[in-house]
mmCIF file of the N, C-alpha and C atoms, coordinates in Angstrom:
data_MODEL
# 
_entry.id   MODEL 
# 
loop_
_atom_site.group_PDB 
_atom_site.id 
_atom_site.type_symbol 
_atom_site.label_atom_id 
_atom_site.label_alt_id 
_atom_site.label_comp_id 
_atom_site.label_asym_id 
_atom_site.label_entity_id 
_atom_site.label_seq_id 
_atom_site.pdbx_PDB_ins_code 
_atom_site.Cartn_x 
_atom_site.Cartn_y 
_atom_site.Cartn_z 
_atom_site.occupancy 
_atom_site.B_iso_or_equiv 
_atom_site.pdbx_formal_charge 
_atom_site.auth_seq_id 
_atom_site.auth_comp_id 
_atom_site.auth_asym_id 
_atom_site.auth_atom_id 
_atom_site.pdbx_PDB_model_num 
ATOM 1   N N  . MET A 1 1  ? -204.667 18.552 -247.938 1.00 0.00 ? 1  MET A N  1 
ATOM 2   C CA . MET A 1 1  ? -203.616 17.642 -247.356 1.00 0.00 ? 1  MET A CA 1 
ATOM 3   C C  . MET A 1 1  ? -204.499 17.216 -246.021 1.00 0.00 ? 1  MET A C  1 
ATOM 4   N N  . GLU A 1 2  ? -204.593 16.029 -245.823 1.00 0.00 ? 2  GLU A N  1 
ATOM 5   C CA . GLU A 1 2  ? -205.288 15.258 -244.587 1.00 0.00 ? 2  GLU A CA 1 
ATOM 6   C C  . GLU A 1 2  ? -204.000 15.374 -243.491 1.00 0.00 ? 2  GLU A C  1 
ATOM 7   N N  . ILE A 1 3  ? -204.795 15.380 -242.385 1.00 0.00 ? 3  ILE A N  1 
ATOM 8   C CA . ILE A 1 3  ? -203.934 15.134 -241.157 1.00 0.00 ? 3  ILE A CA 1 
ATOM 9   C C  . ILE A 1 3  ? -203.110 13.898 -241.001 1.00 0.00 ? 3  ILE A C  1 
ATOM 10  N N  . VAL A 1 4  ? -203.420 12.997 -241.552 1.00 0.00 ? 4  VAL A N  1 
ATOM 11  C CA . VAL A 1 4  ? -202.723 11.869 -241.736 1.00 0.00 ? 4  VAL A CA 1 
ATOM 12  C C  . VAL A 1 4  ? -201.401 11.835 -242.510 1.00 0.00 ? 4  VAL A C  1 
ATOM 13  N N  . ASP A 1 5  ? -201.693 12.614 -243.583 1.00 0.00 ? 5  ASP A N  1 
ATOM 14  C CA . ASP A 1 5  ? -200.497 12.977 -244.485 1.00 0.00 ? 5  ASP A CA 1 
ATOM 15  C C  . ASP A 1 5  ? -199.460 13.946 -243.649 1.00 0.00 ? 5  ASP A C  1 
ATOM 16  N N  . ILE A 1 6  ? -199.985 14.645 -242.943 1.00 0.00 ? 6  ILE A N  1 
ATOM 17  C CA . ILE A 1 6  ? -198.725 15.792 -242.100 1.00 0.00 ? 6  ILE A CA 1 
ATOM 18  C C  . ILE A 1 6  ? -198.170 14.790 -241.163 1.00 0.00 ? 6  ILE A C  1 
ATOM 19  N N  . TRP A 1 7  ? -198.871 14.076 -240.528 1.00 0.00 ? 7  TRP A N  1 
ATOM 20  C CA . TRP A 1 7  ? -198.094 13.132 -239.527 1.00 0.00 ? 7  TRP A CA 1 
ATOM 21  C C  . TRP A 1 7  ? -197.182 12.121 -240.361 1.00 0.00 ? 7  TRP A C  1 
ATOM 22  N N  . MET A 1 8  ? -197.479 11.617 -241.551 1.00 0.00 ? 8  MET A N  1 
ATOM 23  C CA . MET A 1 8  ? -196.506 10.962 -242.220 1.00 0.00 ? 8  MET A CA 1 
ATOM 24  C C  . MET A 1 8  ? -195.557 11.735 -242.699 1.00 0.00 ? 8  MET A C  1 
ATOM 25  N N  . ASP A 1 9  ? -195.428 13.004 -243.027 1.00 0.00 ? 9  ASP A N  1 
ATOM 26  C CA . ASP A 1 9  ? -194.362 13.746 -243.433 1.00 0.00 ? 9  ASP A CA 1 
ATOM 27  C C  . ASP A 1 9  ? -193.437 14.186 -242.017 1.00 0.00 ? 9  ASP A C  1 
ATOM 28  N N  . VAL A 1 10 ? -194.149 14.411 -241.051 1.00 0.00 ? 10 VAL A N  1 
ATOM 29  C CA . VAL A 1 10 ? -193.426 14.678 -239.938 1.00 0.00 ? 10 VAL A CA 1 
ATOM 30  C C  . VAL A 1 10 ? -192.498 13.376 -239.306 1.00 0.00 ? 10 VAL A C  1 
ATOM 31  N N  . LEU A 1 11 ? -193.200 12.308 -239.285 1.00 0.00 ? 11 LEU A N  1 
ATOM 32  C CA . LEU A 1 11 ? -192.533 11.088 -238.854 1.00 0.00 ? 11 LEU A CA 1 
ATOM 33  C C  . LEU A 1 11 ? -191.563 10.585 -239.893 1.00 0.00 ? 11 LEU A C  1 
ATOM 34  N N  . SER A 1 12 ? -191.585 10.918 -241.022 1.00 0.00 ? 12 SER A N  1 
ATOM 35  C CA . SER A 1 12 ? -190.756 10.217 -242.201 1.00 0.00 ? 12 SER A CA 1 
ATOM 36  C C  . SER A 1 12 ? -189.403 10.883 -241.978 1.00 0.00 ? 12 SER A C  1 
ATOM 37  N N  . SER A 1 13 ? -189.344 12.158 -241.386 1.00 0.00 ? 13 SER A N  1 
ATOM 38  C CA . SER A 1 13 ? -188.001 12.709 -241.150 1.00 0.00 ? 13 SER A CA 1 
ATOM 39  C C  . SER A 1 13 ? -187.289 12.178 -240.014 1.00 0.00 ? 13 SER A C  1 
ATOM 40  N N  . VAL A 1 14 ? -187.712 11.235 -239.222 1.00 0.00 ? 14 VAL A N  1 
ATOM 41  C CA . VAL A 1 14 ? -186.972 10.680 -238.278 1.00 0.00 ? 14 VAL A CA 1 
ATOM 42  C C  . VAL A 1 14 ? -186.959 9.114  -238.318 1.00 0.00 ? 14 VAL A C  1 
ATOM 43  N N  . GLU A 1 15 ? -187.666 8.633  -239.339 1.00 0.00 ? 15 GLU A N  1 
ATOM 44  C CA . GLU A 1 15 ? -187.744 7.380  -239.538 1.00 0.00 ? 15 GLU A CA 1 
ATOM 45  C C  . GLU A 1 15 ? -186.514 6.561  -239.770 1.00 0.00 ? 15 GLU A C  1 
ATOM 46  N N  . GLY A 1 16 ? -186.242 5.417  -238.860 1.00 0.00 ? 16 GLY A N  1 
ATOM 47  C CA . GLY A 1 16 ? -185.026 4.626  -238.976 1.00 0.00 ? 16 GLY A CA 1 
ATOM 48  C C  . GLY A 1 16 ? -183.833 5.335  -238.375 1.00 0.00 ? 16 GLY A C  1 
ATOM 49  N N  . GLY A 1 17 ? -183.982 6.502  -237.620 1.00 0.00 ? 17 GLY A N  1 
ATOM 50  C CA . GLY A 1 17 ? -182.773 7.102  -237.032 1.00 0.00 ? 17 GLY A CA 1 
ATOM 51  C C  . GLY A 1 17 ? -182.982 6.945  -235.346 1.00 0.00 ? 17 GLY A C  1 
ATOM 52  N N  . GLN A 1 18 ? -182.205 7.666  -234.766 1.00 0.00 ? 18 GLN A N  1 
ATOM 53  C CA . GLN A 1 18 ? -182.154 7.386  -233.380 1.00 0.00 ? 18 GLN A CA 1 
ATOM 54  C C  . GLN A 1 18 ? -182.938 8.747  -232.592 1.00 0.00 ? 18 GLN A C  1 
ATOM 55  N N  . GLN A 1 19 ? -183.465 9.462  -233.296 1.00 0.00 ? 19 GLN A N  1 
ATOM 56  C CA . GLN A 1 19 ? -184.256 10.392 -232.555 1.00 0.00 ? 19 GLN A CA 1 
ATOM 57  C C  . GLN A 1 19 ? -185.555 10.056 -232.015 1.00 0.00 ? 19 GLN A C  1 
ATOM 58  N N  . ARG A 1 20 ? -185.913 10.190 -230.820 1.00 0.00 ? 20 ARG A N  1 
ATOM 59  C CA . ARG A 1 20 ? -187.103 9.772  -230.122 1.00 0.00 ? 20 ARG A CA 1 
ATOM 60  C C  . ARG A 1 20 ? -188.242 10.787 -230.376 1.00 0.00 ? 20 ARG A C  1 
ATOM 61  N N  . VAL A 1 21 ? -189.423 10.197 -230.466 1.00 0.00 ? 21 VAL A N  1 
ATOM 62  C CA . VAL A 1 21 ? -190.812 11.180 -230.618 1.00 0.00 ? 21 VAL A CA 1 
ATOM 63  C C  . VAL A 1 21 ? -191.738 10.454 -229.546 1.00 0.00 ? 21 VAL A C  1 
ATOM 64  N N  . THR A 1 22 ? -192.565 11.374 -229.309 1.00 0.00 ? 22 THR A N  1 
ATOM 65  C CA . THR A 1 22 ? -193.753 11.037 -228.472 1.00 0.00 ? 22 THR A CA 1 
ATOM 66  C C  . THR A 1 22 ? -194.913 11.348 -229.445 1.00 0.00 ? 22 THR A C  1 
ATOM 67  N N  . VAL A 1 23 ? -195.660 10.290 -229.583 1.00 0.00 ? 23 VAL A N  1 
ATOM 68  C CA . VAL A 1 23 ? -196.898 10.365 -230.145 1.00 0.00 ? 23 VAL A CA 1 
ATOM 69  C C  . VAL A 1 23 ? -198.032 10.308 -229.161 1.00 0.00 ? 23 VAL A C  1 
ATOM 70  N N  . HIS A 1 24 ? -198.986 11.497 -229.333 1.00 0.00 ? 24 HIS A N  1 
ATOM 71  C CA . HIS A 1 24 ? -200.094 11.626 -228.434 1.00 0.00 ? 24 HIS A CA 1 
ATOM 72  C C  . HIS A 1 24 ? -201.344 11.187 -229.273 1.00 0.00 ? 24 HIS A C  1 
ATOM 73  N N  . LEU A 1 25 ? -202.000 10.257 -228.563 1.00 0.00 ? 25 LEU A N  1 
ATOM 74  C CA . LEU A 1 25 ? -203.350 9.609  -229.045 1.00 0.00 ? 25 LEU A CA 1 
ATOM 75  C C  . LEU A 1 25 ? -204.637 10.423 -228.673 1.00 0.00 ? 25 LEU A C  1 
ATOM 76  N N  . TYR A 1 26 ? -205.611 10.478 -229.440 1.00 0.00 ? 26 TYR A N  1 
ATOM 77  C CA . TYR A 1 26 ? -206.938 10.842 -228.835 1.00 0.00 ? 26 TYR A CA 1 
ATOM 78  C C  . TYR A 1 26 ? -207.248 10.057 -227.838 1.00 0.00 ? 26 TYR A C  1 
ATOM 79  N N  . GLY A 1 27 ? -207.986 10.741 -226.738 1.00 0.00 ? 27 GLY A N  1 
ATOM 80  C CA . GLY A 1 27 ? -207.894 9.835  -225.560 1.00 0.00 ? 27 GLY A CA 1 
ATOM 81  C C  . GLY A 1 27 ? -207.099 10.142 -224.373 1.00 0.00 ? 27 GLY A C  1 
ATOM 82  N N  . GLY A 1 28 ? -206.003 10.694 -224.591 1.00 0.00 ? 28 GLY A N  1 
ATOM 83  C CA . GLY A 1 28 ? -204.869 11.159 -223.595 1.00 0.00 ? 28 GLY A CA 1 
ATOM 84  C C  . GLY A 1 28 ? -203.788 10.461 -223.474 1.00 0.00 ? 28 GLY A C  1 
ATOM 85  N N  . GLN A 1 29 ? -203.511 9.099  -224.287 1.00 0.00 ? 29 GLN A N  1 
ATOM 86  C CA . GLN A 1 29 ? -202.618 8.200  -223.964 1.00 0.00 ? 29 GLN A CA 1 
ATOM 87  C C  . GLN A 1 29 ? -201.444 8.856  -225.056 1.00 0.00 ? 29 GLN A C  1 
ATOM 88  N N  . SER A 1 30 ? -200.064 8.519  -224.438 1.00 0.00 ? 30 SER A N  1 
ATOM 89  C CA . SER A 1 30 ? -198.928 9.001  -225.207 1.00 0.00 ? 30 SER A CA 1 
ATOM 90  C C  . SER A 1 30 ? -197.917 7.782  -225.134 1.00 0.00 ? 30 SER A C  1 
ATOM 91  N N  . LEU A 1 31 ? -197.336 7.672  -226.323 1.00 0.00 ? 31 LEU A N  1 
ATOM 92  C CA . LEU A 1 31 ? -196.115 6.579  -226.635 1.00 0.00 ? 31 LEU A CA 1 
ATOM 93  C C  . LEU A 1 31 ? -195.187 7.144  -227.052 1.00 0.00 ? 31 LEU A C  1 
ATOM 94  N N  . LYS A 1 32 ? -193.882 6.871  -226.363 1.00 0.00 ? 32 LYS A N  1 
ATOM 95  C CA . LYS A 1 32 ? -192.695 7.350  -226.763 1.00 0.00 ? 32 LYS A CA 1 
ATOM 96  C C  . LYS A 1 32 ? -191.739 6.332  -227.175 1.00 0.00 ? 32 LYS A C  1 
ATOM 97  N N  . GLY A 1 33 ? -190.966 6.678  -228.196 1.00 0.00 ? 33 GLY A N  1 
ATOM 98  C CA . GLY A 1 33 ? -190.005 5.806  -228.978 1.00 0.00 ? 33 GLY A CA 1 
ATOM 99  C C  . GLY A 1 33 ? -189.335 6.258  -230.145 1.00 0.00 ? 33 GLY A C  1 
ATOM 100 N N  . VAL A 1 34 ? -188.655 5.244  -230.766 1.00 0.00 ? 34 VAL A N  1 
ATOM 101 C CA . VAL A 1 34 ? -187.973 5.754  -232.070 1.00 0.00 ? 34 VAL A CA 1 
ATOM 102 C C  . VAL A 1 34 ? -188.963 4.973  -233.204 1.00 0.00 ? 34 VAL A C  1 
ATOM 103 N N  . VAL A 1 35 ? -189.033 5.851  -234.080 1.00 0.00 ? 35 VAL A N  1 
ATOM 104 C CA . VAL A 1 35 ? -189.660 5.238  -235.407 1.00 0.00 ? 35 VAL A CA 1 
ATOM 105 C C  . VAL A 1 35 ? -188.905 4.509  -236.189 1.00 0.00 ? 35 VAL A C  1 
ATOM 106 N N  . VAL A 1 36 ? -189.282 3.104  -235.989 1.00 0.00 ? 36 VAL A N  1 
ATOM 107 C CA . VAL A 1 36 ? -188.804 2.080  -236.690 1.00 0.00 ? 36 VAL A CA 1 
ATOM 108 C C  . VAL A 1 36 ? -189.275 1.874  -238.124 1.00 0.00 ? 36 VAL A C  1 
ATOM 109 N N  . GLU A 1 37 ? -190.473 2.187  -238.449 1.00 0.00 ? 37 GLU A N  1 
ATOM 110 C CA . GLU A 1 37 ? -190.931 2.094  -239.856 1.00 0.00 ? 37 GLU A CA 1 
ATOM 111 C C  . GLU A 1 37 ? -192.434 2.836  -239.754 1.00 0.00 ? 37 GLU A C  1 
ATOM 112 N N  . LEU A 1 38 ? -192.334 3.425  -241.176 1.00 0.00 ? 38 LEU A N  1 
ATOM 113 C CA . LEU A 1 38 ? -193.649 3.846  -241.421 1.00 0.00 ? 38 LEU A CA 1 
ATOM 114 C C  . LEU A 1 38 ? -194.206 3.168  -242.566 1.00 0.00 ? 38 LEU A C  1 
ATOM 115 N N  . ASP A 1 39 ? -195.525 2.657  -242.464 1.00 0.00 ? 39 ASP A N  1 
ATOM 116 C CA . ASP A 1 39 ? -196.241 1.909  -243.431 1.00 0.00 ? 39 ASP A CA 1 
ATOM 117 C C  . ASP A 1 39 ? -197.260 2.740  -244.205 1.00 0.00 ? 39 ASP A C  1 
ATOM 118 N N  . ARG A 1 40 ? -196.889 3.201  -245.340 1.00 0.00 ? 40 ARG A N  1 
ATOM 119 C CA . ARG A 1 40 ? -197.611 4.159  -246.165 1.00 0.00 ? 40 ARG A CA 1 
ATOM 120 C C  . ARG A 1 40 ? -198.800 3.685  -246.657 1.00 0.00 ? 40 ARG A C  1 
ATOM 121 N N  . ALA A 1 41 ? -198.846 2.319  -246.936 1.00 0.00 ? 41 ALA A N  1 
ATOM 122 C CA . ALA A 1 41 ? -200.034 1.629  -247.387 1.00 0.00 ? 41 ALA A CA 1 
ATOM 123 C C  . ALA A 1 41 ? -201.200 1.527  -246.376 1.00 0.00 ? 41 ALA A C  1 
ATOM 124 N N  . ARG A 1 42 ? -200.701 1.176  -245.088 1.00 0.00 ? 42 ARG A N  1 
ATOM 125 C CA . ARG A 1 42 ? -201.779 1.058  -243.992 1.00 0.00 ? 42 ARG A CA 1 
ATOM 126 C C  . ARG A 1 42 ? -201.832 2.438  -243.265 1.00 0.00 ? 42 ARG A C  1 
ATOM 127 N N  . LYS A 1 43 ? -201.016 3.290  -243.462 1.00 0.00 ? 43 LYS A N  1 
ATOM 128 C CA . LYS A 1 43 ? -201.057 4.570  -242.698 1.00 0.00 ? 43 LYS A CA 1 
ATOM 129 C C  . LYS A 1 43 ? -201.004 4.329  -241.358 1.00 0.00 ? 43 LYS A C  1 
ATOM 130 N N  . SER A 1 44 ? -199.642 3.612  -241.155 1.00 0.00 ? 44 SER A N  1 
ATOM 131 C CA . SER A 1 44 ? -199.381 3.490  -239.646 1.00 0.00 ? 44 SER A CA 1 
ATOM 132 C C  . SER A 1 44 ? -197.919 3.916  -239.273 1.00 0.00 ? 44 SER A C  1 
ATOM 133 N N  . VAL A 1 45 ? -197.428 3.824  -238.199 1.00 0.00 ? 45 VAL A N  1 
ATOM 134 C CA . VAL A 1 45 ? -196.305 3.885  -237.641 1.00 0.00 ? 45 VAL A CA 1 
ATOM 135 C C  . VAL A 1 45 ? -195.815 2.964  -236.656 1.00 0.00 ? 45 VAL A C  1 
ATOM 136 N N  . VAL A 1 46 ? -194.700 2.316  -236.683 1.00 0.00 ? 46 VAL A N  1 
ATOM 137 C CA . VAL A 1 46 ? -194.086 1.471  -235.814 1.00 0.00 ? 46 VAL A CA 1 
ATOM 138 C C  . VAL A 1 46 ? -193.167 2.036  -234.641 1.00 0.00 ? 46 VAL A C  1 
ATOM 139 N N  . LEU A 1 47 ? -193.400 2.288  -233.573 1.00 0.00 ? 47 LEU A N  1 
ATOM 140 C CA . LEU A 1 47 ? -192.518 2.725  -232.504 1.00 0.00 ? 47 LEU A CA 1 
ATOM 141 C C  . LEU A 1 47 ? -191.869 1.520  -231.553 1.00 0.00 ? 47 LEU A C  1 
ATOM 142 N N  . ASP A 1 48 ? -190.546 1.587  -231.409 1.00 0.00 ? 48 ASP A N  1 
ATOM 143 C CA . ASP A 1 48 ? -189.831 0.877  -230.563 1.00 0.00 ? 48 ASP A CA 1 
ATOM 144 C C  . ASP A 1 48 ? -189.492 1.697  -229.162 1.00 0.00 ? 48 ASP A C  1 
ATOM 145 N N  . GLU A 1 49 ? -189.901 1.285  -228.010 1.00 0.00 ? 49 GLU A N  1 
ATOM 146 C CA . GLU A 1 49 ? -189.594 2.049  -226.931 1.00 0.00 ? 49 GLU A CA 1 
ATOM 147 C C  . GLU A 1 49 ? -188.341 2.186  -226.567 1.00 0.00 ? 49 GLU A C  1 
ATOM 148 N N  . PHE A 1 50 ? -187.406 1.216  -226.830 1.00 0.00 ? 50 PHE A N  1 
ATOM 149 C CA . PHE A 1 50 ? -185.864 1.495  -226.215 1.00 0.00 ? 50 PHE A CA 1 
ATOM 150 C C  . PHE A 1 50 ? -184.960 1.425  -227.286 1.00 0.00 ? 50 PHE A C  1 
ATOM 151 N N  . ALA A 1 51 ? -185.291 1.086  -228.707 1.00 0.00 ? 51 ALA A N  1 
ATOM 152 C CA . ALA A 1 51 ? -184.269 0.768  -229.639 1.00 0.00 ? 51 ALA A CA 1 
ATOM 153 C C  . ALA A 1 51 ? -183.428 2.226  -229.910 1.00 0.00 ? 51 ALA A C  1 
ATOM 154 N N  . GLN A 1 52 ? -182.315 1.843  -230.223 1.00 0.00 ? 52 GLN A N  1 
ATOM 155 C CA . GLN A 1 52 ? -181.208 2.988  -230.358 1.00 0.00 ? 52 GLN A CA 1 
ATOM 156 C C  . GLN A 1 52 ? -180.992 3.231  -231.838 1.00 0.00 ? 52 GLN A C  1 
ATOM 157 N N  . GLY A 1 53 ? -182.224 2.710  -232.808 1.00 0.00 ? 53 GLY A N  1 
ATOM 158 C CA . GLY A 1 53 ? -182.002 2.828  -234.135 1.00 0.00 ? 53 GLY A CA 1 
ATOM 159 C C  . GLY A 1 53 ? -181.153 1.903  -235.064 1.00 0.00 ? 53 GLY A C  1 
ATOM 160 N N  . SER A 1 54 ? -180.558 1.022  -234.384 1.00 0.00 ? 54 SER A N  1 
ATOM 161 C CA . SER A 1 54 ? -179.800 0.078  -235.174 1.00 0.00 ? 54 SER A CA 1 
ATOM 162 C C  . SER A 1 54 ? -180.608 -1.075 -235.359 1.00 0.00 ? 54 SER A C  1 
ATOM 163 N N  . ALA A 1 55 ? -180.276 -1.956 -236.572 1.00 0.00 ? 55 ALA A N  1 
ATOM 164 C CA . ALA A 1 55 ? -180.994 -3.159 -237.018 1.00 0.00 ? 55 ALA A CA 1 
ATOM 165 C C  . ALA A 1 55 ? -180.928 -4.173 -235.996 1.00 0.00 ? 55 ALA A C  1 
ATOM 166 N N  . VAL A 1 56 ? -179.756 -4.139 -235.190 1.00 0.00 ? 56 VAL A N  1 
ATOM 167 C CA . VAL A 1 56 ? -179.645 -5.272 -234.300 1.00 0.00 ? 56 VAL A CA 1 
ATOM 168 C C  . VAL A 1 56 ? -180.509 -5.230 -233.175 1.00 0.00 ? 56 VAL A C  1 
ATOM 169 N N  . THR A 1 57 ? -180.906 -4.022 -232.712 1.00 0.00 ? 57 THR A N  1 
ATOM 170 C CA . THR A 1 57 ? -181.710 -3.984 -231.722 1.00 0.00 ? 57 THR A CA 1 
ATOM 171 C C  . THR A 1 57 ? -183.149 -3.632 -231.772 1.00 0.00 ? 57 THR A C  1 
ATOM 172 N N  . ARG A 1 58 ? -183.510 -3.330 -233.077 1.00 0.00 ? 58 ARG A N  1 
ATOM 173 C CA . ARG A 1 58 ? -184.846 -3.171 -233.469 1.00 0.00 ? 58 ARG A CA 1 
ATOM 174 C C  . ARG A 1 58 ? -185.837 -4.428 -233.050 1.00 0.00 ? 58 ARG A C  1 
ATOM 175 N N  . HIS A 1 59 ? -187.012 -4.143 -232.375 1.00 0.00 ? 59 HIS A N  1 
ATOM 176 C CA . HIS A 1 59 ? -188.068 -5.077 -232.019 1.00 0.00 ? 59 HIS A CA 1 
ATOM 177 C C  . HIS A 1 59 ? -187.372 -6.051 -230.966 1.00 0.00 ? 59 HIS A C  1 
ATOM 178 N N  . GLU A 1 60 ? -186.622 -5.700 -230.399 1.00 0.00 ? 60 GLU A N  1 
ATOM 179 C CA . GLU A 1 60 ? -186.109 -6.494 -228.981 1.00 0.00 ? 60 GLU A CA 1 
ATOM 180 C C  . GLU A 1 60 ? -186.905 -5.745 -227.754 1.00 0.00 ? 60 GLU A C  1 
ATOM 181 N N  . SER A 1 61 ? -187.264 -4.516 -227.766 1.00 0.00 ? 61 SER A N  1 
ATOM 182 C CA . SER A 1 61 ? -187.986 -3.949 -226.722 1.00 0.00 ? 61 SER A CA 1 
ATOM 183 C C  . SER A 1 61 ? -189.485 -3.760 -227.272 1.00 0.00 ? 61 SER A C  1 
ATOM 184 N N  . PRO A 1 62 ? -190.380 -3.208 -226.284 1.00 0.00 ? 62 PRO A N  1 
ATOM 185 C CA . PRO A 1 62 ? -191.738 -3.106 -226.617 1.00 0.00 ? 62 PRO A CA 1 
ATOM 186 C C  . PRO A 1 62 ? -191.964 -2.246 -227.800 1.00 0.00 ? 62 PRO A C  1 
ATOM 187 N N  . VAL A 1 63 ? -192.808 -2.887 -228.857 1.00 0.00 ? 63 VAL A N  1 
ATOM 188 C CA . VAL A 1 63 ? -193.139 -2.258 -229.935 1.00 0.00 ? 63 VAL A CA 1 
ATOM 189 C C  . VAL A 1 63 ? -194.548 -2.037 -230.215 1.00 0.00 ? 63 VAL A C  1 
ATOM 190 N N  . HIS A 1 64 ? -194.860 -0.747 -230.610 1.00 0.00 ? 64 HIS A N  1 
ATOM 191 C CA . HIS A 1 64 ? -196.246 -0.310 -230.789 1.00 0.00 ? 64 HIS A CA 1 
ATOM 192 C C  . HIS A 1 64 ? -196.459 -0.076 -232.363 1.00 0.00 ? 64 HIS A C  1 
ATOM 193 N N  . THR A 1 65 ? -197.535 -0.521 -232.965 1.00 0.00 ? 65 THR A N  1 
ATOM 194 C CA . THR A 1 65 ? -198.071 -0.176 -234.316 1.00 0.00 ? 65 THR A CA 1 
ATOM 195 C C  . THR A 1 65 ? -199.216 0.872  -233.991 1.00 0.00 ? 65 THR A C  1 
ATOM 196 N N  . ILE A 1 66 ? -199.256 1.971  -234.504 1.00 0.00 ? 66 ILE A N  1 
ATOM 197 C CA . ILE A 1 66 ? -200.192 3.060  -234.313 1.00 0.00 ? 66 ILE A CA 1 
ATOM 198 C C  . ILE A 1 66 ? -200.767 3.521  -235.694 1.00 0.00 ? 66 ILE A C  1 
ATOM 199 N N  . LEU A 1 67 ? -201.935 3.546  -235.690 1.00 0.00 ? 67 LEU A N  1 
ATOM 200 C CA . LEU A 1 67 ? -202.753 4.069  -236.803 1.00 0.00 ? 67 LEU A CA 1 
ATOM 201 C C  . LEU A 1 67 ? -202.702 5.509  -236.647 1.00 0.00 ? 67 LEU A C  1 
ATOM 202 N N  . LEU A 1 68 ? -202.099 6.074  -237.881 1.00 0.00 ? 68 LEU A N  1 
ATOM 203 C CA . LEU A 1 68 ? -202.034 7.562  -237.972 1.00 0.00 ? 68 LEU A CA 1 
ATOM 204 C C  . LEU A 1 68 ? -203.163 8.234  -237.823 1.00 0.00 ? 68 LEU A C  1 
ATOM 205 N N  . SER A 1 69 ? -204.387 7.907  -238.157 1.00 0.00 ? 69 SER A N  1 
ATOM 206 C CA . SER A 1 69 ? -205.828 8.371  -237.674 1.00 0.00 ? 69 SER A CA 1 
ATOM 207 C C  . SER A 1 69 ? -206.133 8.691  -236.255 1.00 0.00 ? 69 SER A C  1 
ATOM 208 N N  . ALA A 1 70 ? -205.292 7.812  -235.508 1.00 0.00 ? 70 ALA A N  1 
ATOM 209 C CA . ALA A 1 70 ? -205.609 8.014  -233.897 1.00 0.00 ? 70 ALA A CA 1 
ATOM 210 C C  . ALA A 1 70 ? -204.565 8.971  -233.334 1.00 0.00 ? 70 ALA A C  1 
ATOM 211 N N  . VAL A 1 71 ? -203.782 9.733  -234.111 1.00 0.00 ? 71 VAL A N  1 
ATOM 212 C CA . VAL A 1 71 ? -202.709 10.477 -233.728 1.00 0.00 ? 71 VAL A CA 1 
ATOM 213 C C  . VAL A 1 71 ? -203.267 11.993 -233.488 1.00 0.00 ? 71 VAL A C  1 
ATOM 214 N N  . GLN A 1 72 ? -203.285 12.610 -232.465 1.00 0.00 ? 72 GLN A N  1 
ATOM 215 C CA . GLN A 1 72 ? -203.732 13.882 -232.279 1.00 0.00 ? 72 GLN A CA 1 
ATOM 216 C C  . GLN A 1 72 ? -202.464 14.839 -232.199 1.00 0.00 ? 72 GLN A C  1 
ATOM 217 N N  . ALA A 1 73 ? -201.264 14.526 -231.877 1.00 0.00 ? 73 ALA A N  1 
ATOM 218 C CA . ALA A 1 73 ? -200.114 15.381 -231.852 1.00 0.00 ? 73 ALA A CA 1 
ATOM 219 C C  . ALA A 1 73 ? -198.874 14.505 -231.927 1.00 0.00 ? 73 ALA A C  1 
ATOM 220 N N  . VAL A 1 74 ? -197.731 15.084 -232.304 1.00 0.00 ? 74 VAL A N  1 
ATOM 221 C CA . VAL A 1 74 ? -196.490 14.408 -232.388 1.00 0.00 ? 74 VAL A CA 1 
ATOM 222 C C  . VAL A 1 74 ? -195.474 15.382 -231.918 1.00 0.00 ? 74 VAL A C  1 
ATOM 223 N N  . THR A 1 75 ? -194.358 15.038 -230.961 1.00 0.00 ? 75 THR A N  1 
ATOM 224 C CA . THR A 1 75 ? -193.531 15.696 -230.360 1.00 0.00 ? 75 THR A CA 1 
ATOM 225 C C  . THR A 1 75 ? -192.143 15.099 -230.747 1.00 0.00 ? 75 THR A C  1 
ATOM 226 N N  . VAL A 1 76 ? -191.412 15.721 -231.399 1.00 0.00 ? 76 VAL A N  1 
ATOM 227 C CA . VAL A 1 76 ? -190.058 15.280 -231.866 1.00 0.00 ? 76 VAL A CA 1 
ATOM 228 C C  . VAL A 1 76 ? -189.117 15.915 -230.993 1.00 0.00 ? 76 VAL A C  1 
ATOM 229 N N  . HIS A 1 77 ? -188.425 15.020 -230.043 1.00 0.00 ? 77 HIS A N  1 
ATOM 230 C CA . HIS A 1 77 ? -187.374 15.417 -229.225 1.00 0.00 ? 77 HIS A CA 1 
ATOM 231 C C  . HIS A 1 77 ? -185.989 15.725 -229.561 1.00 0.00 ? 77 HIS A C  1 
ATOM 232 N N  . LYS A 1 78 ? -185.357 16.603 -229.048 1.00 0.00 ? 78 LYS A N  1 
ATOM 233 C CA . LYS A 1 78 ? -183.876 16.998 -229.454 1.00 0.00 ? 78 LYS A CA 1 
ATOM 234 C C  . LYS A 1 78 ? -183.222 15.891 -229.092 1.00 0.00 ? 78 LYS A C  1 
ATOM 235 N N  . GLN A 1 79 ? -182.296 15.641 -230.185 1.00 0.00 ? 79 GLN A N  1 
ATOM 236 C CA . GLN A 1 79 ? -181.387 14.556 -230.112 1.00 0.00 ? 79 GLN A CA 1 
ATOM 237 C C  . GLN A 1 79 ? -180.263 14.901 -228.956 1.00 0.00 ? 79 GLN A C  1 
ATOM 238 N N  . GLU A 1 80 ? -179.942 13.885 -228.088 1.00 0.00 ? 80 GLU A N  1 
ATOM 239 C CA . GLU A 1 80 ? -179.036 14.112 -227.092 1.00 0.00 ? 80 GLU A CA 1 
ATOM 240 C C  . GLU A 1 80 ? -177.739 13.821 -227.387 1.00 0.00 ? 80 GLU A C  1 
# 
């Protein structure tokens, strides 16, 4: 199993929900948000920084598309 497949499995468990994650990238940058979408064909994840997981608020705040090959680690935060 490739590392990209591991990130896909981890992130698919919180896709479309309200649980926040931090995606740590190679090079030291980290992005925090809600997993709006996993693109299995392109092996990428879309994070929305401020969304609460509802279709109404998605993509109204800063959105980041990240290639899973650039991910070094993922932190899944406890839901409040």
